[in-house]
N, C-alpha and C positions, 0 to 999 in steps of 0.2 A: 297433668293437664297443662301445666305451665311449659314443660319441655316440648310438648306437641305444638303448642301455640308458637313458641320460639322457632321451631323447625319450619313451620308453615310460613312464618314471616320471613325467615331466611330464604326459603324457596321462592317466595313472591319477589323479594329484592333481586334474586338471581335472574328470574324471568325478565324483569324490567331491564336489568343491566344487559341481558342478552338480546333485547329487542322485542320482548313480549312473549306471550303464549304461542308456541309453535303451531298449535292447532288453529288458533285464530288467524295467525299470519298466513298459513296455507289456505284457509278459507277465503281470506281477502284476496290473495293471489289468484285463486281459481275464479272468483267472481269478477275481478277486474279484467283478467285475461279473457274470460268467456265473453263478457260484454264488449271488450275491445275488439275481439274477432267478429262478433255479430255486427258491430257498427262499421268496421273497416272492410268486412268481407267483400262487398261489391267493388270497392276501390282496388283491393288486392287482386281480384280476378281480372279487372281491367288492366292493371299494371302488368300482370303476368302475360296477358295477351300482347300488350305493346312490347314488352321485353322480347317475347318470342318472335314477333314480327320484325323487330329491329336486328336481332342477331340469333343465329342458331344456338341450340343448347337449351337445357332445362331452365326455366325462369326462377327456380328456387336454388339457392346456393347453400351448400353445407360446408361448414368449416369446423375443424376439430378445435375445441376449446377446453380449458381446464376449469372445473367447478369446485364445489365444496369438497374439502378433504382431499383435493388433488384428483378427483374422479374426472375422467375425460368424457365429453359428450359432443355431439354434432349440433352446432348452433345453426339455426335456419335464418336466412335472409333472402330478400329479393335480389337477384343477380344484377349487379351494376356494371360489370365488366364483360368483355368478350369471353366466351366460353374457353376454359383452359388458361386463363390469364396468369394464374400462379406459376405456370411453367414458362412464361415469356418474360422478357425484359427484366425488371427489378424483382421478379418473383412475388413474395408476399408484401414487399414494401410498395407503397403507393405514394407517388409524388404529385405535387400540384401540376395540373395539365397532363397527367398520365394519359397517353393515347389509347390505352386499353379500356378506359371508362367510356361507356356508350353515352349517347345524348340523353336517353332516358335515365341512365345511371347517374348522370350529373345532377339531375333534378331530384332523384330519389335520395342521393347522398346529402345534398344541400338541405333537404327538408327532413332528413332522418327517417323517411317513410320506408326505406329499405329494411328497417329494423322491425316492421310490424310482424313478420313471421316469428320473431322472438317470443311472441305471445303463446305460440304453440309450445315452445320450450318451457314456458311458465306452467302451462297446463300439464305437461308431462311431469314436471317437478324438477327439471334440471336447473331452472332459474327461478328467481323471485322477481316481483315487480321492483323492489328497492334493494340495492346491493351494489358492490363494486362490479364494473363490467368484466366479463370473463376474458381471460387472456389466452393466447396461443401457447402450446406446450414449449416451444423453443424459448419464449420469454420467461416462462415459469422456471425452466431449468437454470436460468441465470439469476433468479431471485435470491436476495439475502435472506437470512433467517427472519428478520423483521418483516420483509415484504411477504414472506410465506404466510404471515398472519392473516392476510386477506382470504386465504383458502379455508379459513375457519367458518365462513358463512357462505350461503348460496350466492352466486353472482346474480346481478340484477339487470333489468332494463335501464334503470336510471339510478343514480346515486350522487354522492357528493361531487365527484369529478365532472359529471355531465352538467350539473347545475352551476358549477363554479369554474368554467373555462374550457371544458371538453379537451380537444386535441391541443389547445394552446398551453396546457399545463406541462411542466417538465416531467 
């Protein structure tokens, strides 16, 4: 009986070290994402209409990202640039004052509201509410072994980097 108790205690410590019970984490992710989509749904529909009126193309942008264990998925965002922007100018790089960013897109980016469709990725299970932001495959291919450690967890909507400096971090 002592051995079983020791094993359970070890398992409990491992769960806490890994960020808690995965079933509870997933339940929290689903509840937060579901409520978030219910609350922001009317805004997202309005934003989609404005995006579509401002420039042709689908208002939802899909970008290939790398998630847990290196699995790729399509991350959803509200489109903030002209349609096909990744094939123009600086490609995937976006500089200050980039002319490919629409007027509506400037507002959505400044307020991070373009990320609301990420909640769908959370519901699907590609992302979590909290975790490192997902990266594009080209950047992951350049990761060091230490940087690859971030692929051990689900990417998230928000995490340490977003709270402590966002794009201003090196």
